C-alpha positions, 0 to 999 in steps of 0.5 A: 358379404365377402363374395359380394366384395370378391365379385365387385369391380374393385376385385375380380369384376365378375360382371365384366369377367364372369369366368376363370378358365384354364386351357390345357396346352401340353403335358410332360406326364409319361409312363401312365400305368393302370392303377398307379399314380405318376407325377409330371407337369401340365402347361396351360393358359390361365385367365383371371380378370380378363388377363391370360398368363401361361402357367406350369402346374405340377400334377399327379395323374392316375389312370383307372381302367374300368373293371366291370366287377369293381364298378358294377352298377356305377354307370347310373352315376356316370362311371362307365368308362376308363378314367384319368384323374389329374390333381395339382395346385396352381400358385398364382399372384392376383397382381399378375392378373391385374387384380389389386388389393387395397392397401388397407386390406393387404394385411388380411388378403393375400396376393398369392393364392392356391387354385386346386386342379381336380380333373376327371376325364372319361375314355369312351369305350366303343361297343363290342362288335356283334359275333360274326360281324365283318371287320 
């Protein structure tokens, strides 16, 4: 029943606005080294309830290079390239996106929510050139 209420026209209005999106615009993450976690921020455009706002998110970034010894057989589950892991938390106010909470529910439902960002990106590795091939 909770999900029905959240999807209804009185809340997120999922019929008219079925997606919540985050479009990455830029980042200030620097000095990424293999196997080490670094901190930084990403800036993007968050769209909820059909309204878009710019948002800055503190993140932790970890570059995980492909190691054939460590990742042997993992290509069967899609791990076959260098990975970049990005994690962070967006703290947003629903009212900033035009979502109103009925007064009677304000004691039970918070206007400010946390949205967890957990992204894994894979870098494709080109196949090695055959021995003796021209460059």
